C-alpha positions in Angstrom: 0.0 0.0 0.0 1.7 3.2 -1.2 5.5 3.6 -1.3 7.7 1.2 0.7 10.3 3.1 2.6 13.5 1.2 2.9 14.5 3.0 6.1 13.1 5.5 8.6 15.9 8.0 7.9 14.2 8.9 4.6 11.4 10.2 6.7 13.7 12.2 9.0 14.1 9.7 11.8 17.1 10.2 14.1 18.5 9.3 17.5 16.4 12.0 19.2 13.1 10.3 18.2 14.5 6.8 18.8 15.4 7.7 22.4 11.9 9.2 22.9 10.3 6.0 21.6 12.5 3.8 23.8 11.6 5.8 26.8 7.9 4.8 26.4 8.9 1.2 27.3 6.4 -0.3 24.9 8.3 -2.9 22.8 5.3 -3.5 20.4 5.0 0.2 19.5 6.7 1.2 16.3 7.4 4.7 14.8 5.4 6.4 12.0 5.3 9.9 10.7 2.1 11.9 10.0 1.7 12.7 6.3 -1.7 14.4 6.4 -4.7 14.8 8.7 -8.4 14.4 7.6 -10.6 15.1 10.6 -10.0 12.1 12.9 -8.2 10.1 10.3 -4.4 10.2 9.7 -2.3 9.2 6.8 0.9 7.8 8.2 4.1 6.3 6.9 6.9 4.1 8.3 8.9 1.1 7.4 5.7 -0.7 6.7 4.8 1.7 3.9 1.8 4.0 4.0 -1.5 3.4 5.7 -4.4 5.0 7.6 -4.4 5.4 11.3 -6.6 6.7 14.2 -5.6 7.7 17.7 -6.5 5.4 20.6 -9.2 6.1 23.1 -6.7 6.5 25.9 -4.6 8.9 23.9 -7.6 11.0 23.1 -8.6 11.1 26.7 -5.1 12.1 27.9 -4.7 14.9 25.3 -5.2 18.3 26.9 -6.3 20.1 23.7 -6.0 20.0 19.9 -2.3 21.0 20.0 -1.5 17.7 21.8 -3.0 15.7 19.0 -0.9 14.7 16.0 -0.2 17.2 13.2 1.5 17.0 9.9 5.2 16.2 10.4 4.7 14.6 13.8 6.3 11.3 14.8 4.0 9.0 16.7 4.1 5.5 18.3 1.7 3.1 16.7 0.7 -0.6 16.4 -0.3 -2.1 13.1 -3.2 -4.5 12.7 -2.1 -7.7 10.9 -5.6 -8.1 9.3 -6.1 -4.8 7.6 -2.7 -2.9 8.0 -4.6 -0.3 10.0 -2.5 1.9 12.4 -3.5 2.7 16.0 -1.8 5.8 17.3 -0.9 5.5 21.0 1.5 8.4 21.7 3.0 11.6 20.3 6.8 11.8 20.3 8.3 15.1 21.5 8.5 17.7 18.8 11.9 19.2 17.8 10.1 22.2 16.3 6.5 23.4 16.1 5.1 25.9 13.7 1.9 27.3 15.4 -0.6 30.1 15.3 -3.5 31.1 17.5 -6.8 29.6 16.4 -9.1 32.0 14.6 -11.6 34.1 16.5 -11.7 35.0 20.2 -11.0 31.4 21.5 -7.6 31.0 23.2 -6.0 28.0 21.7 -3.0 26.8 19.6 -3.3 25.5 16.1 -0.2 23.5 15.0 0.5 24.1 11.4 3.5 21.7 11.0 6.0 20.0 13.3 9.5 18.7 13.2 10.4 21.1 10.4 14.0 22.2 9.8 13.4 25.0 7.4 10.3 27.2 6.5 10.1 28.9 3.1 8.2 32.2 3.5 6.7 32.4 0.0 5.7 36.0 -1.1 4.9 37.4 -4.5 6.6 40.4 -6.1 3.2 41.8 -6.9 0.2 43.0 -4.8 1.1 40.3 -2.3 4.4 41.9 -1.3 4.0 43.1 2.2 7.0 43.8 4.5 4.8 43.9 7.6 3.3 40.5 6.9 6.8 39.1 6.3 8.0 40.4 9.7 5.1 38.6 11.3 6.0 35.3 9.5 9.6 35.7 10.6 8.6 36.1 14.3 6.3 33.0 14.1 9.0 30.9 12.5 11.7 32.0 14.9 9.4 30.9 17.7 8.9 27.5 16.1 12.6 26.5 16.3 12.9 26.2 12.5 15.1 28.3 10.2 13.2 30.9 8.1 14.1 31.4 4.4 12.6 34.2 2.3 11.5 33.0 -1.2 10.2 35.9 -3.4 8.3 34.6 -6.4 7.2 36.2 -9.6 10.5 37.7 -10.5 9.2 37.7 -14.1 6.9 40.6 -13.1 9.8 42.9 -12.2 10.8 44.9 -15.3 13.4 47.4 -14.1 16.5 46.5 -12.2 16.1 49.6 -10.0 12.8 48.3 -8.8 14.4 44.9 -7.9 17.2 46.8 -6.1 14.7 48.7 -4.0 12.9 45.5 -3.1 16.1 43.8 -2.2 17.2 46.7 0.1 13.8 46.8 1.8 13.9 43.1 2.4 17.5 43.1 3.7 16.5 45.8 6.2 14.2 43.4 8.0 15.7 40.0 7.2 19.3 40.4 8.5 20.8 36.9 8.6 17.9 35.2 6.8 18.7 33.7 3.3 16.8 35.4 0.5 15.9 33.9 -2.9 14.4 35.6 -5.9 12.6 33.1 -8.1 10.2 32.7 -11.0 8.3 29.4 -11.0 6.9 30.2 -14.4 10.4 30.8 -16.0 12.1 28.2 -13.7 14.5 30.9 -12.5 16.3 30.5 -9.2 14.6 27.2 -8.4 17.6 24.9 -8.5 19.2 26.9 -5.6 16.4 25.9 -3.3 17.2 22.2 -3.6 20.2 22.6 -1.2 17.8 22.8 1.7 16.5 19.2 1.1 19.4 17.2 2.4 19.9 14.3 4.9 16.2 13.8 5.7 15.5 17.5 6.1 11.9 18.7 6.2 11.0 22.0 4.6 7.5 23.7 5.0 6.0 26.3 2.8 4.0 29.2 4.3 2.4 32.2 2.6 -0.8 33.7 1.2 -3.0 32.1 -1.5 -1.8 32.7 -5.0 1.9 33.2 -4.3 3.0 30.0 -6.0 3.2 27.4 -3.2 1.4 24.7 -5.2 3.4 25.4 -8.3 6.6 25.2 -6.3 5.5 22.0 -4.7 4.8 20.4 -8.1 8.3 21.5 -9.2 9.9 19.7 -6.3 7.7 16.6 -6.8 8.4 16.5 -10.5 4.6 16.1 -11.2 1.4 18.0 -11.0 0.0 16.7 -7.8 -1.2 20.0 -6.5 -4.0 21.8 -8.3 -3.3 25.3 -9.5 -5.7 28.1 -10.3 -5.1 31.6 -11.8 -4.7 34.5 -9.5 -6.9 37.6 -9.9 -5.1 40.3 -11.9 -6.5 43.2 -9.8 -5.1 42.2 -6.4 -3.0 39.0 -7.1 -5.3 37.0 -4.8 -5.7 33.3 -5.5 -8.2 30.7 -4.5 -7.1 28.1 -1.9 -5.7 25.5 -4.3 -4.2 23.6 -1.3 -7.0 22.6 1.0 -5.0 20.7 3.7 -1.5 20.4 5.0 0.4 17.5 3.5 3.9 16.0 3.8 5.5 14.8 0.6 8.6 12.6 0.3 10.6 14.1 -2.5 12.2 11.9 -5.3 15.7 13.4 -4.7 15.5 13.1 -0.9 14.1 15.3 1.9 10.5 16.1 2.6 8.2 19.0 1.8 5.1 20.2 3.7 2.7 22.2 1.7 0.1 24.3 3.6 -3.1 26.2 2.5 -2.8 29.9 2.0 -3.3 32.0 5.1 -5.7 34.9 5.3 -4.5 35.7 8.8 -1.6 34.7 11.1 -2.5 35.4 14.7 0.5 35.2 17.0 1.1 32.2 19.3 4.7 33.0 20.4 6.8 34.2 23.2 8.2 37.7 23.7 11.8 36.6 22.8 10.7 35.6 19.3 9.5 39.1 18.5 12.8 40.5 19.8 14.7 38.1 17.6 12.8 39.3 14.6 13.4 42.9 15.4 16.9 42.8 16.8 17.8 46.1 15.1 15.1 47.9 17.2 16.3 46.0 20.3 19.9 47.0 19.8 19.0 50.7 19.6 16.7 50.3 22.7 19.7 49.6 24.8 21.0 53.1 24.2 17.8 55.0 25.1 18.1 57.5 28.0 15.2 56.0 29.9 14.8 52.3 30.7 11.0 52.6 30.3 11.2 54.5 27.0 8.1 54.0 24.8 10.1 55.2 21.7 7.4 57.7 20.8 8.2 61.1 22.3 10.9 60.8 25.0 14.1 62.8 24.8 17.2 60.8 24.2 15.4 58.0 22.4 17.9 56.1 20.3 15.1 54.3 18.3 13.6 57.6 17.2 17.0 58.9 16.4 17.6 55.8 14.2 14.3 56.5 12.4 15.2 60.1 11.8 18.5 59.0 10.3 16.7 56.5 8.0 18.3 53.4 9.7 14.9 52.1 10.8 11.5 52.8 9.2 8.7 54.2 11.3 6.4 51.5 9.8 8.7 48.8 11.1 8.6 50.3 14.6 4.8 50.6 14.3 4.5 46.9 13.4 6.9 46.0 16.3 4.7 47.9 18.8 1.5 46.4 17.3 2.8 42.9 17.7 4.0 43.6 21.2 0.5 44.9 22.1 -1.1 41.8 20.5 1.3 39.5 22.4 0.6 41.3 25.7 -3.1 40.8 25.3 -2.6 37.2 24.3 -0.5 36.5 27.4 -3.1 38.0 29.6 -5.8 35.8 28.1 -3.4 32.8 28.3 -2.9 33.3 32.1 -6.6 33.5 32.6 -7.1 30.2 30.9 -3.9 28.4 32.2 -2.1 28.5 28.9 1.0 30.3 30.2 2.4 27.2 31.8 2.2 25.2 28.5 4.0 28.0 26.7 6.8 27.7 29.3 7.1 24.0 28.4 7.2 24.9 24.7 10.0 27.4 25.4 12.0 24.7 27.1 11.4 22.4 24.1 12.7 25.1 21.7 15.9 25.5 23.7 16.4 21.8 23.6 15.9 21.8 19.8 18.6 24.5 19.4 21.0 22.5 21.5 20.4 19.4 19.4 20.7 21.4 16.2 24.1 22.9 17.2 25.3 19.4 18.3 24.4 18.0 14.8 26.3 20.9 13.2 29.3 20.3 15.3 29.3 16.6 14.4 29.0 17.3 10.7 31.9 19.7 10.8 34.1 17.1 12.5 34.2 14.9 9.5 
């Protein structure tokens, strides 16, 4: 049934997950990775191939909320039925990274977009979709997840003059800092081969962005086939219909994995304060030189941030977005404390620190050869 995987490493399995599975002390449980989620049904893959699975009654009872249920990219412990090859999911293995947002509306809760992701491509179009403030928000969310953000700016074919592209490059570099930036055209196959370097050694890459920016076309390029449906975007505002209706993990023919996600109309924050600071480290660096420790960076004398704005080093719009996200986060944290969510975020922060330690250890081991 489906593709037979010769080994778990093709799916991103490593010693971290192996140790977590062993700690469960259940010899009959075997590992599987979540490929997609369809209500209460899960498409899973492992050494057995691909099959359908559901979570056990005990697991569902023990889960605190939706964020503790399996999401695309998760590793789970399962048993396989000998009769129909059906998988029963017993436990969720600890996530090394978790890309999340707040659920829509006024409800306080976390929606896991994808997990155990190494790199996230922020896909934006060089047309009406190009929005620096939205990209700043994406960067903060990805920083919080523990994954590495990469900016992929599509529709290079729409840029006519070099001066325009230079202006865009400068505006992006002013907010991206150490984040890799790629200018591509999926229509003209320009800049796409350079993206293949992120899919190595069982790495998982996720795509995130609005509808109509080219995520499905890019997915088809990596897959080498037209598995994802593509519709035309509207010419007046570059908006596209949701061609991808669910999150799905694909095993790529040249190695590595890709998680495609539906276009996002909104991305409400579900992060900690440090992640915003990391995404706006230019503002934070200037904050250290303000005359007053409680400076609001609006009207106080001796404000280093306002001085940087007057000198054109930081844009006032960037500061405005920074303050807006801080206010949104303060309100979220207040609501989280009222509902008991603040303790769970503390656990998440500990997990993110653990992920960074493991990632640095992997890098050190690879450099030693």
